[in-house]
N, C-alpha and C positions, 0 to 999 in steps of 0.2 A: 714932406712928400708923404704919402704913406705906402707902406711897402707893397707888392704886388703880392695879392690873397692866395693864389697858387702857392707862390712859395713861405708864405708864412705857416699854409698847412703842411707844405715837406719839409720845414724845420721843426716843427712841431712833431709830424709821425716819426723825423728819422729820432730824435729824443727817444720819445716812447721805445722804441723798439731796444733798447740796452737791454742784455739779458743777464744770464748769471753763467757763473762757472761752477764746478765741481771740483774741489783741489784735494778733500781726503776721505775716503779712501778715491784716488783718483779714478775720474771720467773713463770711460770709454771713447771718449771723442767729442768735440766740439766744432759744432757748426750754426753759424745765425740762423742760415736759412731753413736747416732741419728738425731746430729744438723743438715747433711745434707737435713734432711726430713722435712715435713709440720709442723709446728710449734717442731721442734725440735727433735718429736719425742713423743709429749705428745700432742696427738691430744682432749682430752676431756677439758670442761671445768671445772677449777677449782672455789676454791670462788672467788668470784668477790671483787676487792680493790676498793675503791674510788679515784676517781682521778678527777681534777677538769675540768670541760666543758669549761674555759677561758684557760690563759695558766698554762700549769702545767711542770714538768721536764723529762727528761728520762734520768738517770745514765746506761753508759753500764761501761764491765773492760773488755780494751784491748789485747790480748796475744799476737799482731802481731805489728811489727815494723813499720806498715804499712797496713791499710786495708780501705775498702768502705765500706759506712752505709747509708743504706736510711730506711722508715718505712714505714708499709702500716697499714689500717684498716680495719675491717670488723664490721658491724652493726649484723650481723645474731647471733641470740642466741645461738647459736651452729655450729659455721664454723668447717666445713667438710674438704675443700680445698683451694687452693691458689686462687679458680676461686671467693670464697666469699668476697676475698679482693677487689675484681675489681669492683662490684655492687652492688647494694640494689638489696634485692626481687624484686623489680619495674623494673629494669634495669637503674635504676639511676648508673652513673659511679663516682666511691669513688674516689676525687683525691690523690694522693700519701699524705702521713703524713709529710714526711721528705724527699726531695731531696735528692741524692746522693751525698757525700760530706768524705771528708778522715781523719781517724784519725791516732794518732800514739800508742806506746805501752801506756799504763795506763789509767784511768779513766776518762771519758768524760760524762759530763750533755749536754742535749739542751732541749730549750723550744717546748713545742709544742700548739697550742689552736686548738685542736680538734673542739669544737665550730664553729668555724671559717670557717670550709671546707665548708658550703655553700649546706651540705646534711640532713639538717633539725633534727640535735642533740638538744636532752632539758635537762631538769634538768630529771635526773631517767635514760638517754637513757644508754643502756647495749651494752658495743661495745668489739673486741678484737683488741690487737695491737699486731703487727708482725714486728720484727727485725731481714730486712736481714742484714748480714754483710760478707765480702769476703776478708778474710787476704791472699788469692794466694791459699787456695786449695778449691775453691768453694765455691760457695754461703752457706751460714748457717744460722739457725733460730732459734729465742726463741719469745716463746709467753705469753702475758699477760693478762688478762679477768678483767674489768674493769668498774665499774657505777658512771658515770658522775654527778656529782654535783656541781650547779649554786657558792653553799657558800661555798663549802673547800677550807681549809687552809692545804698547804702544810707543811709535819712535819719542821721543821726547818734544821734539819741535812741533808735533801734533796733540799733544794731549791737551785735554779743554777739564781746567780745574774748578769752572762754578757750577755748582750744582743747583742752580735757582730751576724749579720744575716749571715745565710750560705748561705742557699737556699728555698726556698717556705717561711714556718713560725717558722724555726727551729733557733735558736742561740745553740751555741759552748760556752763551758767554757774555756778560755782563758787561764788556768793554765801551769806550766812550763812542764806539760806530757800530755798536752790535747792542743795543737797548730795547730788545725786543720785548712784545708783550704776547700774553696768551692769545689765542683768540676760540670760539666758541667751538668746542667739536661736536660730531652726529655722528649717531650709530650709523647712520648709511652714507656710505661713500658717494652715493651719485649726489643725494642731499646737499652735502658736503661740499663737493665740489661747484653745487651752483650756487652758494652760499659764496662762497669765494671770489669767485668769478663777479658775480655783480658789486661786492664789495669793493674789489681791488680797480674793478673797470670803473667804476665811480670815481676813486682817486686820479686813475688815467685820464679821464675826463674832463676832470676840475684842470689838470696839470697842464691841460692841451687849450683850455680856452685861456687858462693865466697865460698863457704863451703868446698867444692871438693878441689878449689886450695888452700885453707888455710890448709887444712890437707897435702896434697900430699908434700907440704915444711915440714914437718915435719921430 
């Protein structure tokens, strides 16, 4: 007996709604329902965490079999929109912290060098890092608020020692669950986002179709 089509679609949609968590530096907060919004729906600056002005790690836990990840920075004391992650208050363009790359399911880390972005960051600078993640169900976001320190030592349990360049100044862990590969970067953020959406959405549709076909055989 074939399963009810509505049930099949519901099961497929439920599987596609797995998301991600920003584990280090700690996210402002996590809410499945609000992740598609600016900073994942957590719009207020939280307690700022110390982070390295030089090379420092970012850790995420991906809940999709394949996803595209990138990162942006704001130097606004209280960023309120995506525009605050594009330019400084004096109009200086802020480069992408991490160009687009792909991750599979599981924990991943990569190192970023915020002091090397060329936007005048110094010891004591206040910044907000925003991670963008797309596992086939649209762009999802999480933010973390930081104070950059030139002499900061990363806790030993959060160090990311593998130095395999992925894109820009980012590196990715090559652990068994983190076999990430570089994705093509674009000089235009909007163009790159569009490419990422098409690429990852295609995987999501293929996964849903496979799930429907598998259930139909039962």
